[in-house]
FIGUVO-104257 format. One record per residue: residue number from 1; z, x, y of N, C-alpha, C, O in turn. Coordinates in steps of 0.1 Angstrom, whole numbers, plus 2048, in hexadecimal, padded with zeros to 3 digits. Atoms other than C-alpha are relative to their C-alpha. Last residue first. Layout:
# residues N
+-----+-----+-----+-----+------+------+------+-----+-----+-----+-----+-----+-----+
: num : n.w : n.u : n.v : ca.w : ca.u : ca.v : c.w : c.u : c.v : o.w : o.u : o.v :
+-----+-----+-----+-----+------+------+------+-----+-----+-----+-----+-----+-----+
: NUM :   Z :   X :   Y :    Z :    X :    Y :   Z :   X :   Y :   Z :   X :   Y :
...
+-----+-----+-----+-----+------+------+------+-----+-----+-----+-----+-----+-----+
END
This chain:
# residues 66
+-----+-----+-----+-----+------+------+------+-----+-----+-----+-----+-----+-----+
: num : n.w : n.u : n.v : ca.w : ca.u : ca.v : c.w : c.u : c.v : o.w : o.u : o.v :
+-----+-----+-----+-----+------+------+------+-----+-----+-----+-----+-----+-----+
:  66 : 806 : 802 : 80C :  92D :  71E :  629 : 809 : 806 : 7F5 : 805 : 805 : 7E9 :
:  65 : 7FC : 80E : 806 :  943 :  71B :  649 : 7F9 : 7FD : 7F2 : 7FC : 7F3 : 7ED :
:  64 : 7F6 : 7FD : 809 :  942 :  741 :  651 : 804 : 7F2 : 7FA : 80E : 7F1 : 7F2 :
:  63 : 805 : 7F5 : 80A :  91F :  740 :  660 : 80B : 800 : 7F6 : 808 : 801 : 7EA :
:  62 : 80B : 807 : 808 :  927 :  722 :  676 : 7FD : 806 : 7F1 : 7FB : 800 : 7E7 :
:  61 : 7F6 : 80C : 806 :  948 :  734 :  685 : 7F6 : 7F8 : 7F9 : 7FB : 7F2 : 7EF :
:  60 : 7F8 : 7F9 : 80D :  931 :  753 :  68A : 807 : 7F4 : 7F9 : 807 : 7F3 : 7ED :
:  59 : 807 : 7FC : 80D :  917 :  73E :  69C : 808 : 806 : 7F6 : 806 : 805 : 7EB :
:  58 : 804 : 80E : 805 :  932 :  72B :  6B3 : 7F8 : 804 : 7F3 : 7FA : 7FF : 7E8 :
:  57 : 7F7 : 804 : 806 :  93D :  74F :  6BE : 801 : 7F3 : 7F8 : 80A : 7F3 : 7F0 :
:  56 : 7FF : 7F5 : 80E :  91A :  75B :  6C3 : 810 : 7FA : 7F8 : 810 : 7F9 : 7EB :
:  55 : 80B : 802 : 80B :  913 :  73C :  6D9 : 803 : 807 : 7F5 : 802 : 803 : 7E9 :
:  54 : 7FB : 80C : 80A :  937 :  73D :  6E9 : 7F3 : 7FD : 7F9 : 7F5 : 7F6 : 7EF :
:  53 : 7F5 : 7FA : 80B :  92E :  763 :  6F2 : 803 : 7F4 : 7FB : 806 : 7F4 : 7EF :
:  52 : 806 : 7FA : 80F :  90B :  758 :  701 : 80D : 804 : 7F7 : 80B : 806 : 7EB :
:  51 : 806 : 809 : 808 :  91E :  73C :  717 : 7FA : 807 : 7F1 : 7FB : 803 : 7E5 :
:  50 : 7F5 : 808 : 807 :  933 :  755 :  725 : 7FC : 7F8 : 7F8 : 802 : 7F8 : 7ED :
:  49 : 7FA : 7F6 : 80B :  916 :  76F :  72D : 80B : 7F7 : 7FA : 80E : 7FB : 7EF :
:  48 : 809 : 7FB : 80C :  903 :  750 :  73D : 807 : 808 : 7F5 : 808 : 803 : 7EA :
:  47 : 801 : 7F3 : 802 :  91E :  744 :  754 : 7F9 : 804 : 7F6 : 800 : 804 : 7EB :
:  46 : 808 : 7FC : 7F6 :  919 :  71F :  760 : 7FF : 812 : 7FF : 7F8 : 818 : 806 :
:  45 : 7F7 : 7F5 : 7FF :  938 :  70E :  750 : 7F6 : 80B : 809 : 7FC : 811 : 812 :
:  44 : 7F1 : 803 : 7F8 :  92B :  6EC :  759 : 805 : 80F : 7FF : 80B : 813 : 80A :
:  43 : 804 : 800 : 7F3 :  904 :  6F4 :  74E : 80F : 800 : 80B : 810 : 803 : 817 :
:  42 : 807 : 7F0 : 7FC :  912 :  702 :  72D : 7FC : 7FE : 80D : 7FF : 808 : 814 :
:  41 : 7F5 : 7FA : 7FE :  927 :  6DD :  72C : 7FB : 811 : 804 : 801 : 818 : 80C :
:  40 : 7FA : 806 : 7F4 :  906 :  6CB :  731 : 80E : 80A : 803 : 810 : 80F : 80E :
:  39 : 806 : 7FE : 7F2 :  8F1 :  6DF :  71A : 808 : 7FD : 80B : 808 : 805 : 814 :
:  38 : 7FF : 7F3 : 7FD :  90C :  6DE :  6FC : 7F9 : 806 : 80D : 7FE : 80F : 814 :
:  37 : 7F1 : 800 : 7F9 :  910 :  6B7 :  703 : 7FF : 810 : 7FF : 804 : 815 : 80A :
:  36 : 7FD : 805 : 7EF :  8EB :  6B3 :  702 : 80F : 804 : 803 : 812 : 805 : 80E :
:  35 : 807 : 7F8 : 7F7 :  8E9 :  6C5 :  6E0 : 7FF : 7FD : 812 : 7FF : 805 : 81B :
:  34 : 7FB : 7F5 : 7FF :  904 :  6B3 :  6D0 : 7FB : 80C : 808 : 802 : 814 : 80D :
:  33 : 7F3 : 800 : 7F5 :  8F5 :  693 :  6DD : 808 : 80E : 7FD : 80E : 812 : 807 :
:  32 : 802 : 7FF : 7F0 :  8D5 :  69E :  6CD : 809 : 801 : 808 : 809 : 809 : 811 :
:  31 : 802 : 7F3 : 7FD :  8E6 :  6A6 :  6AB : 7FA : 802 : 80E : 7FD : 80C : 815 :
:  30 : 7F3 : 7F7 : 7FE :  8F6 :  685 :  6AC : 7FF : 80C : 802 : 808 : 811 : 808 :
:  29 : 7F9 : 805 : 7F1 :  8D6 :  672 :  6B4 : 80A : 806 : 7FF : 80D : 80B : 80B :
:  28 : 807 : 7F4 : 7F3 :  8C4 :  688 :  697 : 807 : 7FD : 80D : 809 : 806 : 815 :
:  27 : 7FB : 7F3 : 803 :  8E0 :  67C :  67E : 7F7 : 808 : 80B : 7FA : 813 : 810 :
:  26 : 808 : 7F8 : 80D :  8DD :  659 :  689 : 805 : 80C : 801 : 80E : 80F : 808 :
:  25 : 80A : 7F7 : 7FB :  8F9 :  64C :  6A3 : 7F6 : 804 : 7F3 : 7FC : 805 : 7E8 :
:  24 : 80B : 809 : 7FD :  90F :  62D :  69C : 7F6 : 809 : 803 : 7ED : 802 : 808 :
:  23 : 801 : 80C : 808 :  92D :  644 :  6A0 : 7F7 : 7F8 : 804 : 7F7 : 7F3 : 80F :
:  22 : 80B : 7FC : 80B :  929 :  666 :  6AF : 7FD : 7F3 : 7F9 : 7F2 : 7F2 : 7F3 :
:  21 : 80C : 801 : 7FD :  93E :  65F :  6CD : 7F5 : 803 : 7F9 : 7EB : 804 : 7FF :
:  20 : 806 : 80E : 7FF :  95B :  658 :  6B7 : 7F3 : 7FE : 807 : 7EC : 7F5 : 803 :
:  19 : 802 : 806 : 80C :  95B :  67C :  6AB : 7F9 : 7F1 : 802 : 7EF : 7ED : 7FD :
:  18 : 80A : 7F8 : 804 :  95D :  68A :  6CF : 7FB : 7F9 : 7F0 : 7EF : 7F5 : 7F0 :
:  17 : 809 : 809 : 7F8 :  978 :  66D :  6D8 : 7F2 : 80A : 7FD : 7E7 : 803 : 7FE :
:  16 : 804 : 810 : 803 :  98A :  678 :  6BB : 7F8 : 7FB : 806 : 7F0 : 7F3 : 800 :
:  15 : 809 : 7FF : 80D :  987 :  69E :  6C1 : 7FC : 7F3 : 7FC : 7F1 : 7F0 : 7F9 :
:  14 : 80F : 7FB : 800 :  992 :  698 :  6E7 : 7F6 : 803 : 7F5 : 7EA : 804 : 7F7 :
:  13 : 808 : 80C : 7F8 :  9B0 :  683 :  6DB : 7F1 : 804 : 804 : 7E7 : 7FE : 800 :
:  12 : 806 : 807 : 809 :  9B9 :  6A1 :  6C4 : 7FD : 7F2 : 805 : 7F6 : 7EB : 7FD :
:  11 : 80A : 7FB : 808 :  9B9 :  6BA :  6DE : 7FD : 7F6 : 7F7 : 7F1 : 7F3 : 7F5 :
:  10 : 805 : 80F : 808 :  9CD :  6A5 :  6F6 : 7F6 : 805 : 7F8 : 7ED : 7FE : 7F8 :
:   9 : 7F6 : 80B : 800 :  9CA :  6C1 :  711 : 7FF : 7F4 : 7F5 : 7F5 : 7ED : 7F5 :
:   8 : 804 : 80C : 7FE :  9B0 :  6DB :  705 : 80E : 7F8 : 802 : 816 : 7F8 : 7F9 :
:   7 : 7FE : 801 : 7EE :  9B6 :  6FE :  708 : 7FF : 7F4 : 805 : 7FD : 7F3 : 811 :
:   6 : 801 : 811 : 7FD :  9BA :  709 :  6E4 : 804 : 7FF : 80F : 80E : 804 : 815 :
:   5 : 7F3 : 805 : 804 :  9B4 :  730 :  6E2 : 7FE : 7F2 : 804 : 7F4 : 7EE : 80A :
:   4 : 800 : 807 : 80F :  990 :  738 :  6E1 : 80C : 7FD : 7FB : 80D : 7FA : 7F0 :
:   3 : 7F2 : 802 : 807 :  98C :  743 :  704 : 802 : 7F5 : 7F3 : 802 : 7E9 : 7F3 :
:   2 : 800 : 80D : 808 :  96D :  755 :  70C : 80C : 7FB : 7FA : 812 : 800 : 7F1 :
:   1 : 7FB : 7FE : 80D :  96F :  772 :  725 : 802 : 7F0 : 7F8 : 809 : 7E7 : 7FD :
+-----+-----+-----+-----+------+------+------+-----+-----+-----+-----+-----+-----+
END
């Protein structure tokens, strides 16, 4: 089951580090980095059904952003 509750210690520090990691990258490099991060973390999770659930959740979130 996908945990969508806050589960990251020092969440603000995590977000700041994520944003800082994109500094100096072009838009295409930033997209490539995001894609690489998704693949790395998906490999770490290792559960295809959980990953599918996360993808569906992320898509719904993106669709609501407009």
